[in-house]
N, C-alpha and C positions, 0 to 999 in steps of 0.2 A: 486680563482681557485677552481673549484669543485673537490670533490673526485671522481675519475673515477672508483673506484673498483666496485661499485654497477652496473655499466653499463654492466657487464658480464651477467646480467639477461635480458638485452634489446635484443629482438629477431629480430628486424628489421634492414635493411641495412642503413636506413636514418631516420632522425627525422622530425616530424612536426615542423612548426614554434613555438618557445617558449617552446617546449617539454623538451629540455635539461635544460633550466632554471627552469621549473616547478619541474623537478625531483630533481634538486639541492636544491631548497627551501624546498621541502617536506622532503628530506633526512635530512637536518639540523633540521627541526622541529621535526621529529621522534626521532632523537638523543636526543633532549631536552624534549621528552615525551609531546609535545604539541598536541592540537587538531587542525587539518588542515581544514580550510574552503576553498574550491576550486571551483570557478566558471569558467568554460571554455566552450566556444561555441563548436558546432559540428565541428569536424575536428582538435581539439587541442590535441587529443590523451590522454584524461583524464585517461582512464583505465590503460594504461601502465605507465603513469606518476606517478600514485599512487602505482601500483603493484611493479614496479622495485625497488625503494628504500625500500619499505615495506618488500619485500622478503629478501633483503640484511640485513636490520636491524634485522629482525626476526631470520635469520640464525645465526647471530653473537651473539644474546642475548637470544637464546633458547625461542623464542616466536613463535606464530602461526598467520598466516594472514588469516582473514576471509573477503570475499567480498560478499556483500549482496545487493539485489534489490527486489522490489516487482513488477517488470515489466518483463513479460515473454521474450520479445524480447531481453532485456538486459542480461538475464540469458544465452541465446544462444550465445550472443556476448562474455560473460565472458568465456564460454567453449572454444570458438575459440581462445581467447587470451591465456588461460591457455595451450592449446595445442601447441601454438607457443612457449610459455615459456618453456614447457616441452622438446621440441626438442632442445632448446638452452642450457638448464641448468640441465635437468634430475630431475626437482623438482617432489615431490610427491604431487598430487592434488586429491581431492575428491569433487564430486558434490552431494549435498544432496537434497532430495525431501521428501515430507511427507511420513510417515510410511505406510499408507494404500495403497499408490501407489506401494509399493515394497514388502509387506508381502505376501508370497505364500498362507497363510491361510486367508488373509484379516482380521486379528485381530487388535484390537486397543491396546494402550499401556498397559491398565490394564490387559487384557487377556494375552497378551504376557508375562507380568511380572510373572503371576501365572504359565503359561506353562513353563516358563524358570526355575522357582524354582523346579517344578516337574521333569523336564528333568534332572537337575543336581542331584536330589535325586535318580532318576531311574538309572542313569549311575553309581552312587556310589554303589547302592545296587547290580547292575549287576556285578560290579567288585568284590564285596565281596561275591557274590553268596549267598545272604541272603534274607530272608523274601519274598518268592515267591508270597504270597498273596498280599503283599503291592506293589510289582512290577506290578502285574496284574492290580491293581487299577491305578497306576501311568501311565501305558501305555495308558489308556483311556484319560488321561488328560496331555499329554506331546507333545513336538514338534519334529517330526522326522527330520525336516530340521535343527534344532539346534543340535539335537543329532549327526547328521552326521558331523557337523562342529566340535563338541567336540571330536569325535572319529576318524575322518579321517585326513589325511594330506592335509591341504588347502594351502600349499606353492605355488602350481601352480596358484591358484586363485590370490594371491597377486602379483605374478610375472606378471600375465596378467594385473591386475588392475593398477599397477604402471608403466607398460611399455607404458602407454599413459594416456590420460584424458578421462575417461569413463562417459557417461551419466547414470543417474539412470535407464533408460530403458535398456541400454546395460548390466548394472550390474545385474539387475533382470533376464534378459533372460539367461545370462551366469550362474548365480548361480542356478536358478531353473533347468537348464539343467543338473547340477551336483547333483541335489537333496538337495541343501542347500539354505539358506536364504541370499539374497544379502544385505538386510538391516542390518542383524546381522553381516555379514562379514565386511561391511563398518564401523560399530561401532567399531569393534575389530581392524580395521586398522588405527585408527585415532591417535594412540599414537606417531607415527613417521611421521607426516604429515607437509608439508610446507604451503599448501594453501587449504582452504575450500571455495567452491562456494555454497552459500546458499540463503535462503529467509529472509526477514526482521523478520518473526516470530521466527526464531531461536535465535534472539537476544532480541526481544521485548516481547516475551511471557515468563514470569518467569519460568513456569514449564518446558517448552521445553529447555530454556537456561540452567537450572540446569542439566538436563539429558545430554545435549550437552557438557557442561564443564566436566562432569564425563567421557564421552567417550574420550574426548581429554586428560583427566588426568591433567587438569590445572585449574587455577583461571582466573578471568577476567583480572587481572593484567598481564597475560601472552598473552593477545590477542591484535593484531593490527587489528582494524575493519575498513573496507572501506565500506561506504554506498553510493551506486549510486542512482541517482534521489533523493537526500537527502532532497529536498524540500517537499517530501512526508512523511518524518519521523513523522512529527507532527500529521497528520491525522491517520497514521498507529498506532501510539502509543495510540491515543484516542480509536481507534477501539479495540485494544488488551486489554485495561484496562476497557472498558465498560462492565456492567453486565446485564443479563436478566433472568427473571423467568416467565415461561408461566403458564397460568391457568391450562392447561392440566397436567403440571408437578406437580402442587399443588394437583390436584385430584389423581394423581398416588401415591403421598405421603399419602393421606388419605386412599387409598385402601391398601397401605402397612400396615397401622395400624388397618384396620377394623377387629373387633373381638378381639383386644388386650385390654381388659377392663381396665387393670392397667395403661394404657397410655391414658386414656380418656381425660385428660387435654391437652395433646399434640395434640390429634385428634381435640379437640375443637379449639385449636389455628389454625390449618390448615384450618378447615372449615370456621372459621371467617375470615381468610385471603382471602380465595377464595370468600366468600360472599361480603366482603368489596371491593375487586377488581371489582367484577361484578357491585355492586351498584355504585361504583365510575365512571366506564366508561359509565354506562347507564345514569348517571346524567350529563355527559359532552357532550353528543350529542346535536348539534344544530338542528334546524328544518330541517328534510329531510336528515340529515347527515348519520344516521344509514342505511338508504336504499341504500346509495351510496357506502357503504363499500364493497371492493372487496377482492381478495385473497392475496393482498400484505399488509404488515403491515402499518397501518395508525396511526399517532401520535395524541394523545389527551392531552391537557394541564392539568396538575394537580398542577403546580406551576408557578407563574409568573416568567418569565426569570430573572427579576431583584429583586426577593425576595428569602427568604430561608425557607419558610413554604409551605409544600405540603399537599394536601387534603388526600392522602392515609395515611401518617404518623399520621396526626391529627385524622382521623377516627379510626385507629388501636389503638392508645393510649387511646382514649375515651372508646372504647369497651373492651380493655384488659389492664387495668392499670398495671398489673404485666408482661407485654409482654416480657421484657428483660430476666426475670428469666425463663419464659416459653421457650423462644427461646434457652436459654442455655441448658435447660433440653432436648429439642428436638435435639439439636446438639450432646449432649452426647449419646442419644439414637441412633441417626443416625450413629454415629461412631461404636457403638456396632453392629448394624444391618449390616453395611458395612463389618465389620470384619467377621461376621458370614457368609455372602454371599461368601466372598473370600475363606473361609475355605471349604464351601460346594462345590464350583467349583473345588478347588484344590484337594479335596478328591474324586471327581467324583460322589458325591451324587446329583449334579445338572448339567444339560447339558449345561446351559448357565451361564455366569458370570453376576450376578445381581449387581447393585449398589443401594445404599440406596437413594431413593427420599427424605426421611425425612432429611438426611444429606445435600443434595443439597439445599433444601428449607431453612433449618435453617441457613446454611452458607450464603446464599444470604441475608436472613433477618438480620443477624448480621451486615453485611456490610451496608445494606440499612438503618437500624435504626441509624447507626453511621454517615453515609455520606450524607444522603438525604438533610440535612440542610446546608451542606458545599457548599459555593459558587463555589468551584472547581468541583462540580458534579451537574448534573441536572436530576431529576427524571421525568419520563414520563410514560404514559400508552399507549401501542400500541394495536390496535385491527385489526382483519381481519376476513374474512368469511371462515369457514371450514365446509363442508357438509351442506351448507346453514344456518349455525348458526354462530353467532358472538362469538368469543373467544378473550380473552385478554392476555396481557403480560406486566409485570412491567419491566421497563428499567432504569438503573442507568447509565447515560451517563457521561463519564469523559471529562471535559472541558479543564483541564490544562495538557498538555502532559508531562510537566517536572516531574510530579509525577512518571512517568515511566522512562523517559530518563535521568533525572539528576543522579540517582544512577548508571546507566549504564555508562555514560560518566565520572563520577568521579572515576570509578573503572578500566576502560580499561587502558592498558599500553599507548595506543594512538589510535586515530581514524582519518580517513579522510572522510569528508562529501563533496561529489562532485555532481555538477549539472550544467546545463546550465543556471539555473534561481535560484540561491541560495541567491543572495543579496535581501535586505540589510542584511549584516552579523550580525549587532547588534541585529536585530530582531530574527534571527535564534538562536543566543546565548541565548537571553532572554527567548524565548518560550520553548526551549529545556532544559533550566537550565544549560547551559555550563558555568561554572565559573572557569575553568582552563585557563591557558595561551593558546592563539590561534595563528596560522599563517594564514593570510588571503591572498589568491592568486586569481587574476582575469586575465583571458585572453579572449579578444574578438575574433570574428571570424577572421581567418587568410586569408580568401578568398578575391579575388580582389573586391574592392568596386564597380567598374564599372559594375560588373556582377549581382548586386542586386539593387533594388530600393524600398524605403519605403516611402509611401505617407500617409498623414492624410487628409482625405476628410472632408470638413467643412459642413457636413450635420447637421441639428439640432440635439442636443443631444437626444439620445433615452432613456429618462427617462421613467419610467413605464407609467406615465400619457400621454406620447406622442405617444406611440406605436400603438394606435388605430386611430390616426389622419389620415384621408384619404389622405391629402396632403403629409404628411411625408411618408406614405406607398407608395404612387405613386412615390415620389422622390427616396426612397431607391430602389424600384423595377427598376426604370430607370437607376440608377447608376450601380446596379449589372448587368443589361443586357449589359450596355456599357463595363464593366470590362470583362465580359465573352467573348464579341465579340472581344475585343482587345488582350486578352491573347493568347500567342503562344502555349498553351498546357492546361493541366488539371487545373481546378479552384476549390479550396477547400474553402468553406465558413463556418465560425463559427458564429452562432447566440447566443444571450444571453441565450436562453433556447430552449427546444424541440418545444414548441408551436410556437415560432417565425419561426423556421426552417420549420415546417409544413405549416405555413401561406405563406411564400415566395416560397415554393415548388409549391404551387397551383397558385401563381401569375406570376412567371417568365415565359416568353415566349422566348425560345431559340431553335436553330436548331441543338443542339448537345445532346447526352444522358445526362440525369439528374438523379442523385441518391439521395435518402433521407436516412439518418441514422435513421431508425425508431425504436421506442421502441418495444421490442418483436421480432425484426428481427435480425438475426446474423450480427453484424457490420463487422465481418471478411469477410463474403461472399460479402457484399456490397463494401468494400474497395478493394477486389481482382478484382472485375469487373472494378472498377474505375482505379486501377493501370494498368490493362491490356491495357486499351485504351490509357492511357498516355504513356506507354512504347512503344506502337506501333507508336507513333508520332502523334496520333490524339488527340481529345479534348473531355473531359466530365466535368460535374459539380457534386460535392458532397456537399450536404447541411447537416451540423451537428451542434452541439452546444458545447459551450465552456467547460462545465463541463461533457461532455461525455467521451467516451473511445478513441476517435481518436485524442485528443489534444496532447498526449505525448506517448512515447514508441512505436511509429509507424514510420517506416523508409520510407520516401517519396523520395528516391533517384531515379536517372536515369529517370527523366521526369515524375515521378509519380504525381508531383504537380509543376506547373510553377507559379501559382499565388495563394496566400492565402489572404483571406479577413476576417477581424474580424469586425462584425457588432455590434455596441454598445460597452459598457464597460463590460457587462456581469457579474455584481455582482450576487452572489448566492441569491436565494430566502431567504428573511429575516424571515424564520420560527422560531419557538420557539427554536430549537436546536442552530441555528446560533446566535440568540439573547442571549441565555444563555452563549454561548462561549464568545460573546462580553462582556457581563456583568462580567463573571469570569475574563477575561483579565483586564477589568477596575478595578476590585476589587484587583487583584493580582499585576498589574503593574502600576496603576494610571489611573484616569479618562481621557478618550480620546484615550487611547492605545487600547481599545477594538475594535473600528472601524478599526484602522490602522492594528493591528495584525491579527484580525479574518476575516476582509472583504477586505480591500483595497489591502494589500500586496499579499495575496493568489490570488486575482483576477488578479492583474498585472502579477504575475508569470504565470498564465494560459494564459494570452494574449501573453506573451513573448514565452511561449512554443508553442502556435499556430503559431506565426510568424516564429519560428525556423523550421517549417515543410518544408520550401523551402530553396534551396541553401545548399546542403549537401556535396559538394566537390569542389575543386578548379576550375574545368571545368563546374560546374553546374551554373545555373542562375535562377533568379526568381524575382517576384514582391510581396511586402507585402503591403496590403491596410488596413488602420485603418479607419473605416467608422463611424465617430462620431466627432463632433467639439471638444469634451473634450480632444482629442489626439493632437490637433494642438498646435504649439508653442505660439500662441496668446491667448490660452485658460486661462493660469494663470492670465493674465491681465483682460480678459473679463469676465471669469466665476468664478474666485476666487477658493473657496474650492471645487467646482464641477469639476475642471480640474484634469486630471490624468497625464498630460504631465510630471510634475516634479517627478512623481513616477517611471518613466522609467529611468534606469541607464544613466549617461551622454553621454557615447560614442554611445549608441543606440539612444538617443534623437538627437544627432548631425546629424544622417542620415535621420531623418524625414523631409520630404518636405511638407509644407502646400499646399493644392490644393483645389480650388473652385469646387463645385459639378459638374458644367457643363464641367470642364476641366480635370476631372479624366481620361476620355477615351483618351485624347490627351497625357497625361503623360505616360500611358501604351503603347500607339501606338508608341511614340518616343523611349521608353525604348527598346521594343522588336525589333524595327527597328535597333537601335544601336547594339544590340546583333547579329542580322543577319549580319550586316556589319563586326563586329569584327570576326565572325566565318566563313566568306566567303573566 
């Protein structure tokens, strides 16, 4: 019998199927300080299932609940859910956004810190009525918005803030209207908070996390963290942990030292770093490659993805045998310069807060020289064209996300990782370094099975070598035209990559509007046009690609998509980065795991996310088409290791119906006819 006490936080009049059971399981797991891995399909009420017991446990144990996502649409949903919870229980909730979005002066963290110090000093001197000259200096470099907060009664603001759940935009508008800073007021209001809605970077970026915890006045052990779309934590953690250093930045560090004769050896280090970078990328261009470089960063290999020796480190060590000692000297000098710049800005002798480029370059080099040969990291050189000249960048890509996530999950009071595509759980635990006890919860879609159909069409497998075969192209084109003709509404087609989407956009001949999710064109504008046609009861086609922005975090409710098609398996391009991650996983977790963890499982998650774009409510209906023989139930027997059928969770596999190519149109025709009969 479940404990009913936490249900006072539940704001709805009724439950989704399995929602009460999910809350009970999560409640028990949180009491036991376990990590919850929660996979639930659309319509299982995952957000409230996680929030309700979390808020109750937090209230009783002096903890704070954080719910985070990296998907804008989900952030808006969390705000709506928090508002419902607020009406039911009067919780105090705050929604956080990046500082630059909310600062009235549009200052970064460093400038704000110095302005804050000066503002406190100015107010103290004003109260003492002392040192008029010093006060005059401080007024040039202080924050009037913070001063008003410190000197005025802001009780009314907090009464307004906690009388509802306010968006960052609402807070900014309200605060600036009063002549105060909404960001500063939010920070000061966090000590007595029940729920924070935030972004992944508040937890995955160590610098931001440290500030965040200071505002909350707590440790990680006081936090219950809920991660939505948690299958994205792995890539987000990699992104936050990867380091870059541009050629332009190195040159700025050189300029910083120009004319400082006593630091000639540090200047020489910087010059040789820049020259080595240039010579290295010039030597890596293949025939004609340099002329094709555009304005986007382009990767050049400096280390074999399965090796630990890189060209840049080798060249630097050959040229500068005492490089580590020089880097340490540059680092100490950079810290001194940085401190001097802070004092100049604080004292008003400089109009801008400068930061030391020497410090930034030397900090990067310290990490690079230590980590570039580590299999968990992968060094690259990126190049692009600026003002019609090639410029370079050194990148140290983090391959193993658990370097970031393991300390986090080991320190939190508890956490809930939820997604519609989180399985296999063992993989997520391994790659994120979760070695605490876990509670694993799975709920499939609760919607009527007769209102959806999933078919695997036995077209030849779209291996890379097959994609240009004229017969296969003609077959795929014909099947897609049949599917479009038989669908009772919008058709959403996911291709393995952008080039394939462009190819079939040119080949398909249909008598309905057809949209292409084009590189360089706003995907939002395209999808809104597509949605509008579907919501009106008419039909359109949208061609996109599996690793684009329309696979997840987009709500295709209310007829926005009636049929979704996944063409091919859509493995990511096996470039150096992906191969390096695969190698790192092989090295870390055992040979063979690299392909599984870095390629196979993330791809199947993308496929499942794409399939989940249709059937979003009990009354909704739709068809899902997997267009490749590797998805068929016969493929494990016929195709062996190339089959992906067994990589799909068992209850989803059970719904897949194998269909011959020429019969795909009849399968959809019959399905939509059945729906019309049911709804008539």
